[in-house]
C-alpha positions as CSV (number, residue, x, y, z in Angstrom):
1,M,97.9,73.7,89.2
2,K,96.3,76.8,87.5
3,R,96.2,79.8,89.7
4,P,92.6,80.8,90.7
5,F,91.2,84.0,89.4
6,L,91.5,86.5,92.2
7,H,89.2,89.4,92.3
8,A,89.5,91.4,95.5
9,P,86.6,93.8,96.2
10,A,87.6,97.1,94.6
11,T,84.8,98.9,96.3
12,D,86.5,98.4,99.7
13,M,89.8,99.8,98.3
14,L,88.0,102.8,96.7
15,E,86.2,103.5,100.0
16,L,89.4,103.4,101.9
17,L,91.0,105.8,99.4
18,E,88.1,108.3,100.0
19,E,88.4,107.9,103.7
20,L,92.2,108.6,103.6
21,A,91.6,111.7,101.4
22,A,89.6,113.3,104.1
23,F,92.7,113.6,106.3
24,S,93.9,116.8,104.8
25,T,94.4,120.5,105.6
26,P,91.8,122.8,104.0
27,G,92.4,123.7,100.4
28,P,92.5,122.2,96.9
29,G,93.4,118.5,96.7
30,V,95.0,116.6,99.6
31,T,97.7,118.1,101.8
32,R,99.0,115.7,104.4
33,L,102.5,116.5,105.5
34,L,104.7,114.5,107.7
35,Y,104.0,114.7,111.5
36,T,101.1,117.2,111.1
37,P,97.8,116.5,112.9
38,E,96.3,115.4,109.5
39,W,99.1,112.9,109.0
40,S,98.8,111.6,112.6
41,R,95.0,111.1,112.3
42,A,95.5,109.3,109.0
43,Q,98.1,106.9,110.5
44,H,95.9,106.2,113.5
45,F,92.9,105.6,111.2
46,L,95.0,103.1,109.2
47,Q,96.0,101.2,112.4
48,E,92.3,100.8,113.3
49,K,91.4,99.8,109.7
50,M,94.1,97.1,109.6
51,A,93.1,95.7,113.0
52,V,89.4,95.6,111.9
53,V,90.3,93.4,108.8
54,G,92.3,91.0,111.0
55,L,95.9,92.2,110.5
56,E,98.4,92.2,113.4
57,V,99.2,95.9,113.7
58,H,102.5,97.4,114.8
59,T,104.3,100.7,114.4
60,D,108.0,101.7,114.5
61,P,109.6,104.7,116.2
62,V,109.4,107.0,113.2
63,G,105.7,106.4,112.6
64,N,105.6,103.7,109.9
65,V,102.5,101.5,110.3
66,F,102.6,97.8,109.4
67,G,99.8,95.2,109.3
68,R,100.9,91.6,109.3
69,L,99.2,88.4,108.0
70,S,101.3,85.7,109.6
71,G,102.3,82.7,107.6
72,S,102.2,79.0,108.7
73,Q,105.7,78.2,107.6
74,D,108.6,79.2,109.9
75,S,110.6,81.9,108.2
76,D,112.3,85.1,109.3
77,K,111.5,86.9,106.1
78,V,108.3,88.7,105.2
79,I,106.8,89.8,101.9
80,L,106.2,93.5,102.2
81,T,103.8,95.5,100.1
82,G,102.5,99.1,100.4
83,S,103.5,102.7,99.8
84,H,103.5,106.1,101.6
85,I,100.6,108.2,103.0
86,D,102.2,111.6,103.0
87,T,101.5,114.0,100.1
88,V,102.8,117.1,98.4
89,V,101.0,120.4,99.1
90,N,97.7,120.4,97.3
91,G,98.4,116.9,95.9
92,G,96.0,114.2,94.7
93,K,94.3,111.4,96.5
94,Y,96.0,108.5,94.7
95,D,99.8,109.1,94.9
96,G,101.1,106.7,97.6
97,A,97.7,106.1,99.3
98,Y,96.5,103.9,96.4
99,G,99.3,101.4,97.1
100,V,98.4,101.3,100.8
101,A,94.6,100.9,100.3
102,A,95.1,98.2,97.6
103,A,97.5,96.3,99.8
104,V,95.1,96.3,102.8
105,T,92.2,95.2,100.6
106,A,94.2,92.5,98.9
107,M,95.5,91.0,102.1
108,H,92.1,91.0,103.7
109,Y,90.6,89.3,100.7
110,L,93.3,86.6,100.6
111,A,92.9,85.9,104.3
112,V,89.1,85.6,104.1
113,T,89.3,83.5,100.9
114,F,92.3,81.2,101.5
115,G,93.1,81.5,105.2
116,P,96.6,82.0,106.6
117,P,99.4,82.1,103.9
118,L,102.4,79.9,103.9
119,R,104.7,82.9,104.0
120,T,104.1,86.0,106.0
121,L,102.6,89.1,104.3
122,E,102.8,92.6,105.6
123,V,101.4,95.9,104.4
124,A,103.4,99.0,105.1
125,A,102.1,102.6,105.3
126,F,105.3,104.5,105.2
127,C,105.3,107.7,107.1
128,E,107.0,109.8,104.4
129,E,108.3,109.7,100.9
130,E,107.7,113.1,99.2
131,G,110.1,115.5,101.0
132,S,107.3,118.1,101.2
133,R,107.9,119.4,104.7
134,F,111.5,118.6,105.5
135,P,114.5,118.7,103.1
136,L,114.8,114.9,102.8
137,T,112.9,112.2,101.1
138,F,112.1,108.5,101.9
139,W,112.1,109.2,105.6
140,G,109.8,106.2,106.2
141,S,111.4,103.5,104.0
142,G,114.8,105.1,104.5
143,N,114.7,104.2,108.2
144,V,113.5,100.7,107.5
145,T,116.4,100.1,105.1
146,G,119.0,101.9,107.1
147,L,119.5,104.9,104.8
148,Y,119.4,107.4,107.6
149,N,121.5,107.7,110.8
150,G,120.6,109.2,114.1
151,S,121.9,112.7,113.5
152,V,119.4,113.5,110.8
153,A,116.4,114.0,113.1
154,E,118.1,116.9,114.9
155,S,119.9,118.4,111.9
156,V,117.0,119.2,109.5
157,S,114.2,121.7,110.0
158,D,111.1,122.7,108.1
159,L,110.4,126.3,106.9
160,E,109.2,127.3,110.4
161,G,112.4,126.1,112.0
162,I,110.9,123.0,113.6
163,T,113.3,120.2,113.7
164,L,112.4,116.7,112.5
165,M,112.8,115.4,116.0
166,A,110.6,118.1,117.5
167,A,107.9,117.3,115.0
168,M,108.1,113.7,115.8
169,E,107.8,114.4,119.5
170,S,104.7,116.5,118.8
171,C,103.1,113.3,117.5
172,G,104.1,111.2,120.5
173,L,107.1,109.8,118.7
174,P,109.5,108.1,119.3
175,N,107.9,106.2,122.1
176,Q,111.2,105.6,123.8
177,G,110.7,107.0,127.3
178,S,111.6,110.4,128.6
179,R,115.3,110.6,127.9
180,T,116.4,114.1,126.7
181,D,119.7,113.1,125.1
182,H,118.6,113.6,121.5
183,D,121.8,112.4,119.9
184,D,121.5,109.1,121.7
185,Q,117.8,109.0,121.1
186,G,118.3,109.5,117.4
187,D,120.8,106.7,117.2
188,R,118.4,104.3,119.1
189,L,115.6,105.6,116.9
190,M,117.2,104.6,113.6
191,N,118.5,101.3,115.0
192,S,115.1,100.2,116.2
193,A,113.3,101.2,113.0
194,R,115.7,99.3,110.7
195,R,114.5,95.9,109.6
196,D,116.5,93.0,108.3
197,D,113.5,90.6,107.9
198,I,112.1,91.8,104.6
199,G,112.5,89.1,101.9
200,M,110.6,90.8,99.1
201,Y,109.0,94.2,98.4
202,V,106.1,94.9,96.0
203,E,104.6,98.4,95.4
204,L,101.5,99.3,93.4
205,H,101.4,102.9,92.3
206,I,99.8,105.3,89.8
207,E,102.1,106.0,86.9
208,Q,102.3,109.8,87.4
209,G,103.1,109.9,83.7
210,I,101.3,109.6,80.4
211,I,102.9,106.6,78.8
212,L,100.2,104.0,79.8
213,E,97.3,106.2,78.8
214,Q,98.9,107.1,75.4
215,S,99.7,103.5,74.6
216,A,96.3,102.3,75.9
217,Q,97.9,99.8,78.2
218,Q,96.2,98.7,81.5
219,I,99.3,97.8,83.5
220,G,102.9,98.9,83.6
221,V,105.5,96.4,84.7
222,V,108.4,98.5,86.0
223,Q,111.8,97.2,85.0
224,A,113.8,99.9,86.8
225,I,113.6,103.2,88.6
226,V,115.9,105.8,87.1
227,G,119.0,107.2,88.7
228,Q,119.1,110.9,89.1
229,R,121.8,113.6,88.9
230,R,121.0,117.1,89.9
231,F,123.3,120.1,89.6
232,T,123.2,123.8,90.3
233,A,125.1,125.9,87.7
234,R,126.5,129.4,87.9
235,V,127.5,131.2,84.7
236,I,129.5,134.4,85.3
237,G,130.1,137.0,82.7
238,T,130.2,140.8,82.7
239,A,127.2,143.0,83.3
240,N,127.4,146.1,81.0
241,H,125.3,148.7,79.2
242,A,122.9,147.2,76.7
243,G,123.2,150.1,74.3
244,T,126.9,150.9,74.3
245,T,128.5,147.4,74.3
246,P,129.1,145.9,70.8
247,M,127.8,142.4,70.3
248,G,131.3,141.0,69.6
249,L,132.7,142.4,72.9
250,R,130.1,141.1,75.2
251,Q,130.4,138.4,78.0
252,D,126.7,137.8,78.2
253,A,126.0,135.1,80.8
254,L,122.4,134.6,79.6
255,A,123.4,134.2,76.0
256,G,126.0,131.6,77.1
257,T,123.4,129.8,79.2
258,A,120.9,129.7,76.4
259,E,123.5,128.0,74.2
260,M,124.2,125.5,77.0
261,L,120.5,124.7,77.5
262,S,120.0,124.3,73.7
263,A,122.9,121.8,73.6
264,L,121.4,120.0,76.7
265,E,118.1,119.5,74.9
266,Q,119.8,118.4,71.7
267,F,121.9,115.8,73.5
268,A,118.9,114.5,75.4
269,V,116.9,114.0,72.2
270,E,119.8,112.3,70.6
271,A,120.2,110.0,73.6
272,G,116.6,108.8,73.3
273,E,114.3,107.2,75.9
274,P,114.4,106.8,78.8
275,L,116.9,109.6,79.3
276,V,115.4,112.9,80.3
277,A,117.1,116.3,81.1
278,T,115.4,119.3,82.6
279,T,116.2,122.9,83.7
280,G,113.5,123.8,86.1
281,R,114.8,127.1,87.6
282,L,116.8,129.9,86.0
283,E,117.7,133.2,87.6
284,V,119.2,136.1,85.8
285,F,121.2,138.9,87.4
286,P,120.9,141.9,87.6
287,G,117.6,141.2,85.8
288,T,117.2,144.6,84.2
289,S,116.0,145.2,80.6
290,N,118.8,147.5,79.6
291,V,121.7,145.7,81.3
292,I,123.6,142.7,79.8
293,P,123.2,139.8,82.2
294,G,126.4,139.4,84.3
295,E,125.4,136.2,86.0
296,V,122.9,133.3,85.5
297,Q,122.1,130.5,87.9
298,F,120.2,127.5,86.8
299,T,119.4,123.9,87.8
300,L,119.9,120.6,85.9
301,D,117.9,117.4,86.5
302,I,119.2,114.4,84.5
303,R,117.7,110.9,84.7
304,H,118.3,107.5,83.2
305,S,117.7,103.8,84.2
306,E,121.3,102.7,83.3
307,A,124.1,104.0,85.5
308,E,126.8,103.9,82.8
309,R,124.7,105.8,80.3
310,L,123.7,108.3,82.9
311,E,127.3,109.0,83.8
312,S,128.3,109.2,80.2
313,F,125.6,111.7,79.4
314,C,126.4,113.9,82.3
315,S,130.1,113.9,81.4
316,R,129.3,114.9,77.8
317,V,127.0,117.7,79.0
318,M,129.6,119.1,81.4
319,T,132.3,119.0,78.7
320,K,130.1,120.9,76.3
321,F,129.1,123.5,78.9
322,G,132.8,124.1,79.6
323,E,133.6,124.5,75.9
324,I,130.8,127.1,75.5
325,A,131.9,129.0,78.6
326,A,135.5,129.1,77.4
327,R,134.6,130.2,73.9
328,R,132.5,133.1,75.3
329,G,134.9,134.2,78.0
330,L,132.6,133.1,80.8
331,K,133.3,131.4,84.1
332,L,131.3,128.3,84.8
333,E,130.7,126.8,88.3
334,L,128.9,123.4,88.7
335,E,127.8,121.8,91.9
336,Q,126.3,118.3,92.1
337,T,123.4,118.4,94.6
338,L,122.0,114.9,94.2
339,A,123.2,111.5,92.9
340,T,121.1,108.5,93.1
341,S,121.7,105.2,91.4
342,P,119.3,103.4,89.1
343,A,117.3,100.7,90.8
344,P,116.6,97.6,88.7
345,M,113.5,95.6,89.7
346,N,113.8,91.9,90.1
347,P,113.6,90.1,86.8
348,A,111.7,87.1,88.2
349,L,109.1,89.2,89.8
350,C,108.7,91.2,86.5
351,E,108.2,88.0,84.6
352,A,105.7,86.8,87.2
353,L,103.7,90.1,86.7
354,E,103.7,89.7,83.0
355,H,102.4,86.1,83.3
356,I,99.7,87.4,85.6
357,C,98.6,90.0,83.2
358,Q,98.4,87.4,80.4
359,E,96.4,85.1,82.6
360,Q,94.0,87.9,83.4
361,G,93.8,89.1,79.8
362,R,95.2,92.5,80.6
363,S,97.3,94.6,78.3
364,F,100.6,95.6,79.7
365,R,104.0,97.0,78.9
366,S,107.5,97.0,80.4
367,M,108.6,100.5,81.3
368,V,110.9,102.6,83.3
369,S,109.8,104.8,86.2
370,G,111.1,108.3,85.8
371,A,109.9,109.2,89.3
372,G,111.4,108.0,92.6
373,H,109.6,105.5,94.8
374,D,110.1,103.6,98.0
375,A,110.8,100.5,95.9
376,Q,114.2,101.9,94.9
377,L,115.4,101.7,98.5
378,F,114.5,98.1,98.8
379,A,115.8,97.0,95.3
380,P,119.4,96.8,96.4
381,R,118.5,94.8,99.5
382,C,115.9,92.3,98.4
383,P,113.8,91.3,95.3
384,A,111.5,94.2,94.5
385,A,108.7,94.9,92.0
386,M,106.5,97.8,91.0
387,I,103.1,97.8,89.2
388,F,101.8,101.0,87.5
389,V,98.3,101.9,86.5
390,P,97.5,104.8,84.1
391,S,97.2,108.4,85.3
392,R,94.8,110.6,83.3
393,A,96.7,113.0,81.1
394,G,99.8,112.0,83.1
395,I,98.9,114.5,85.8
396,S,100.1,113.9,89.4
397,H,101.0,116.0,92.4
398,S,97.9,118.0,91.7
399,P,94.2,118.0,92.7
400,E,93.6,117.0,89.1
401,E,95.4,113.6,89.6
402,Y,93.0,110.9,88.6
403,S,92.9,107.2,87.7
404,S,89.5,105.6,87.0
405,P,87.9,103.0,89.3
406,E,88.4,100.4,86.6
407,E,92.1,101.2,86.2
408,L,92.6,101.1,90.0
409,A,90.7,97.8,90.2
410,A,92.9,96.3,87.5
411,G,96.0,97.1,89.5
412,L,94.4,95.7,92.6
413,D,93.7,92.4,90.8
414,V,97.3,92.1,89.6
415,L,98.7,92.9,93.0
416,T,96.4,90.3,94.6
417,A,97.5,87.6,92.2
418,L,101.2,88.3,92.8
419,L,100.8,88.3,96.6
420,Y,98.9,84.9,96.3
421,K,101.7,83.5,94.2
422,L,104.4,84.7,96.5
423,A,102.7,83.8,99.8
424,Y,100.3,80.9,99.1
425,E,101.8,78.8,96.4
426,E,104.4,76.2,97.2
427,S,107.9,77.2,96.2
């Protein structure tokens, strides 16, 4: 039987997006950091909104909000869709919030149009993904998937010295009674937030890049989320007088670093897409115009969707850096600060998304996500899929972040069709 054309009311989704954007501290764009009053009000608003449209609302001890549309078939697995509602400082109104607003709209439309599904659907508004307030990311989905243990909430603090646990308690979380043994409370917190009943995960998101816009495609079907390697590097030479030290006798840390970064760019261009390599911070010491730099510190961010090629590239870069340092009489220190594995999306779900786009007459392309998303935590544990819509000029994490109503509506239609297929059609 041909799948009916599904057209959820995009006006409802757009209105919900505007309402969520109002929960922000004053200033440009949207700033809604984890466990702040603005964040708390937004999550309470979403609970009310989900209840109004007929979803069964529940929360977990870290503040994730879920809205359930129960299925008629007995099953201990749910189809989860959604995203996060926290933002970066002075961010945009679409990053994360779009996936939540679209999921709420799609599920309400499906329930009104077709009644209860065969298989249970849930929308998730994860409490945090960005890492903007505390030095960790994916706090919401990370607790659901068991990434974090009980010690984290007491061991990390924001810039004002407020621990994660103290911030939670300021929002009335976790609602676990009045016990003051925080270590034990943290363990119980993580155990009670973890879920083993999620059978699939689907996330709709703005691209946060320029590929879809430049290729004039309406939908991106994400094949994988890249793995990341981050390093801090320290190049040590000899600081000396800029006027009296001959060029051939110098141990110039900055000149050596420049050669390293030139090689990094050359290797990355040779490797081709989807590999990217970036140096985002560089500090020179002593930083004086008439002194040869004696030390340079810089960062490396390297990403690829295939683990083997990511490791091979990093190994090649490290070898080259070592050769440059040795030839120039410099000391090189490298410290790896982050290592995440690539997260392939489920091939069957990707194929289903492509068929839906064809049925709806939408242009689409397969692509890799260069940014991290909650979906990468679910991908190793259950079938996962991601849908992208274009971002104007590729801008995100900025008040200038924008996707047109038509682009947002297209993503909503594709998400709705996939949820119908997964939850309403006979297997």
